C-alpha positions as CSV (number, residue, x, y, z in Angstrom):
1,M,149.9,146.9,107.5
2,Y,149.9,143.4,105.9
3,E,147.3,142.1,108.5
4,F,145.1,145.1,107.8
5,K,145.1,144.5,104.0
6,R,144.4,140.8,104.6
7,E,141.4,141.6,106.8
8,Q,140.2,144.1,104.2
9,K,140.5,141.5,101.5
10,C,138.6,138.9,103.6
11,F,135.9,141.5,104.3
12,R,135.5,142.2,100.6
13,V,135.3,138.5,99.8
14,H,132.8,138.0,102.7
15,G,130.8,141.0,101.5
16,E,130.7,139.6,97.9
17,C,129.5,136.2,99.3
18,F,126.8,138.0,101.3
19,R,125.6,139.8,98.2
20,M,125.5,136.6,96.2
21,Q,123.6,134.9,99.1
22,R,121.1,137.8,99.2
23,S,120.7,137.5,95.4
24,L,120.1,133.8,95.7
25,V,117.5,134.3,98.4
26,R,115.7,136.8,96.1
27,A,115.8,134.3,93.3
28,I,114.3,131.6,95.5
29,D,111.6,134.0,96.6
30,A,110.9,134.8,92.9
31,V,110.6,131.1,92.1
32,A,108.0,130.7,94.9
33,E,106.0,133.5,93.3
34,F,106.4,131.8,89.9
35,D,104.9,128.6,91.3
36,R,101.5,130.2,91.8
37,A,101.3,131.4,88.2
38,V,103.2,128.7,86.4
39,F,101.6,125.6,87.8
40,D,98.0,126.6,87.2
41,P,96.8,123.4,85.4
42,V,94.2,125.2,83.2
43,R,96.9,127.6,82.0
44,L,99.4,124.9,81.3
45,D,96.9,122.8,79.5
46,A,96.1,125.8,77.3
47,M,99.9,126.3,76.6
48,W,100.3,122.7,75.5
49,K,97.4,123.2,73.0
50,V,98.7,126.5,71.5
51,Y,102.4,125.8,71.5
52,A,103.6,126.0,67.9
53,P,106.8,128.0,67.6
54,A,107.5,129.4,64.1
55,A,111.2,129.0,64.6
56,F,113.6,127.7,67.2
57,E,115.6,130.9,68.0
58,H,115.8,132.7,71.4
59,E,113.6,135.5,70.2
60,V,110.8,133.1,69.3
61,L,111.0,130.5,72.1
62,F,111.5,133.1,74.8
63,S,108.9,135.5,73.7
64,A,105.6,137.0,75.1
65,P,103.3,134.2,73.9
66,Y,105.2,131.6,75.9
67,L,105.9,133.7,79.0
68,L,104.5,132.0,82.0
69,A,105.6,134.3,84.8
70,S,108.0,137.1,85.6
71,E,109.3,138.7,88.7
72,G,111.9,141.4,88.6
73,L,114.6,140.4,86.1
74,Y,113.5,136.7,86.1
75,R,111.3,135.2,83.4
76,V,109.8,131.7,83.1
77,Y,108.9,130.5,79.7
78,F,106.8,127.5,78.6
79,A,108.5,124.7,76.8
80,P,106.8,121.3,76.4
81,F,108.9,119.3,78.9
82,A,107.0,116.1,79.8
83,S,106.6,115.6,83.5
84,A,105.3,112.1,83.6
85,P,107.5,110.1,86.0
86,E,108.7,106.7,85.0
87,P,106.9,104.4,87.4
88,S,109.8,101.8,87.2
89,A,112.6,104.4,87.6
90,R,115.5,103.3,89.8
91,L,117.4,106.5,89.1
92,I,116.3,110.1,88.9
93,L,118.6,112.7,87.3
94,V,117.7,116.2,88.3
95,G,119.0,119.3,86.6
96,L,118.6,122.9,87.7
97,T,116.5,124.4,84.8
98,P,116.4,123.8,81.1
99,G,118.4,126.3,79.1
100,Y,118.0,127.6,75.5
101,A,119.6,124.5,74.0
102,Q,117.1,122.1,75.7
103,A,114.2,124.5,75.0
104,A,115.1,124.5,71.3
105,L,115.5,120.7,71.2
106,V,112.2,120.0,73.0
107,A,110.5,122.4,70.6
108,K,111.8,120.5,67.6
109,V,110.8,117.2,69.1
110,F,107.4,118.6,69.9
111,C,106.9,119.8,66.3
112,E,108.1,116.6,64.7
113,V,106.0,114.2,66.8
114,P,102.4,113.6,65.8
115,L,99.7,114.9,68.2
116,A,98.7,111.3,69.2
117,E,102.2,110.6,70.4
118,R,102.4,113.9,72.3
119,R,99.2,113.1,74.2
120,D,100.7,109.8,75.5
121,D,102.5,111.3,78.5
122,E,104.8,108.3,79.1
123,H,105.8,108.0,75.4
124,F,106.5,111.7,75.0
125,A,108.4,111.7,78.3
126,G,110.6,108.9,76.9
127,L,111.3,110.9,73.7
128,V,112.2,113.9,75.7
129,R,114.5,111.9,78.0
130,S,116.3,110.2,75.1
131,R,116.6,113.2,72.7
132,V,116.6,116.2,74.9
133,A,117.5,115.6,78.6
134,F,121.0,116.8,79.5
135,E,121.9,116.8,75.7
136,G,125.2,118.1,74.4
137,S,128.3,118.5,76.5
138,T,126.3,118.3,79.7
139,R,125.2,114.7,78.9
140,S,128.8,113.8,77.9
141,N,130.2,115.1,81.2
142,L,127.4,113.6,83.2
143,C,127.8,110.2,81.7
144,A,131.6,110.3,82.2
145,M,131.0,111.2,85.9
146,L,128.5,108.4,86.3
147,D,130.8,105.9,84.6
148,D,133.6,107.0,87.0
149,L,131.3,106.4,89.9
150,G,130.5,102.9,88.7
151,L,126.8,103.4,88.2
152,P,126.6,101.3,85.0
153,A,127.7,98.2,87.0
154,V,125.1,98.8,89.7
155,L,122.3,99.1,87.1
156,G,123.7,96.4,84.8
157,L,124.4,98.7,81.9
158,R,127.3,98.8,79.4
159,D,127.9,102.5,80.1
160,S,125.9,105.5,81.4
161,R,125.0,106.6,77.9
162,A,122.6,103.6,77.9
163,L,120.5,105.5,80.5
164,F,119.3,107.7,77.6
165,D,118.4,104.9,75.2
166,P,114.9,105.1,73.7
167,G,112.4,102.9,75.5
168,R,114.4,102.8,78.8
169,T,112.1,103.0,81.8
170,D,114.5,102.6,84.8
171,V,115.6,106.3,84.7
172,A,113.7,109.5,85.0
173,T,115.0,113.0,84.2
174,T,113.6,116.3,85.4
175,S,114.6,119.7,86.6
176,A,114.3,121.5,89.9
177,L,112.7,124.3,87.8
178,L,110.7,122.4,85.2
179,Y,110.5,125.3,82.7
180,P,113.3,127.5,81.3
181,V,114.1,130.4,83.7
182,V,116.1,133.3,82.3
183,R,117.4,136.4,83.9
184,G,117.0,139.7,82.1
185,F,114.6,141.2,79.7
186,R,116.4,139.8,76.7
187,A,116.3,136.1,76.1
188,A,120.0,135.4,76.5
189,K,122.1,133.0,78.5
190,F,122.8,134.1,82.1
191,R,124.7,137.3,82.0
192,R,125.2,140.3,84.2
193,W,122.8,143.0,83.3
């Protein structure tokens, strides 16, 4: 009897893993579909020109005017994340996708910075890296991990927080999915729907 229950439990766990894997495959397929709509240069250029959120709440930043693409429950929203790579970068930090906190921060930076500075891709990318990239507890945890790994010594830095200093050009930050991707019809953090 014990062996049977153990096998049943293993089967349930395996079944759950299989469902999660199937869900992940669907999400990856959806991202491939997003690419066709999201990375149209004409459309993105237009979004950069009209981006002017009235407020920095979920309901505004993740609303119809900024919707780039959708597939099933997944939605991709525009946020002005600079994508200019640092030519002298010796380190690239890649996140999964920006969340609401980063979308709100980059919207604030975008609204505060004069148009001339936003048009300078490298300058704006530097502002985003220093003020937005991995900000909050994610940055604190990332820096602690990089310090533990000894990265500052390799790069000749006092600590990993220096990677995010304004004007620093030896690090680039980006995301595997450049724009915020949310699941569900409401703009909320990842939840089961």
